[in-house]
C-alpha positions, 0 to 999 in steps of 0.5 A, a space after each residue: 704795621 700801622 704803628 711801625 709805619 707811623 714810627 718810621 714816618 715820624 723818624 724819617 726812616 725808609 725800610 730796606 731789604 737785607 739779604 740772608 748773607 747780610 743778616 748773618 754777617 750782622 748777627 755774627 759781627 754783634 756776637 763777636 764784638 760782644 764776645 771780644 768785650 767779655 774776653 777783653 774785660 777778663 770775664 773769660 780767660 781766653 777766646 776759646 772759653 767763650 767759643 766752648 760756652 757758645 758751642 756746648 751751652 747755646 748750640 752754636 754750630 761746632 763745625 764753625 769752631 765758635 764765633 771767635 774762631 769764625 771771626 779769625 777765619 773771616 779776618 778780623 780787619 774786615 769784621 772790624 770794618 763792618 762794625 765801624 760801618 754799622 756804627 754809622 747807623 747806630 753808634 750806641 750799639 755798634 761800639 767796637 770792642 777795644 780788644 778787637 781794635 787792639 788785635 787788628 792794630 797789632 795784626 793778631 787774632 783771637 787764636 794768638 790769645 788762646 796760645 798765650 793763655 795756654 802757654 
């Protein structure tokens, strides 16, 4: 703790408390943003592919449908707003995925991309 306190003092950082809901929201926002980059860069063909890998390969809760399904249910505009607000603290880590920005601008969601890919 002494090293942490010294580093905080040197950088002028003041620790703050996070609620459980804030921690989950930030974690999910980071996961969704990275997944959107994977889809946007063509590494995965569609959002559903990412969701299936995370459900069956990494144990993401099935009842949530995967991170990108979760994002659709939360609302992409609100999630993008959160990411942009987090970027005020750390603009290196919290760079919004171009695909996420595009979907919000067009009023679309990840499920729209799933439907296009399977058509």
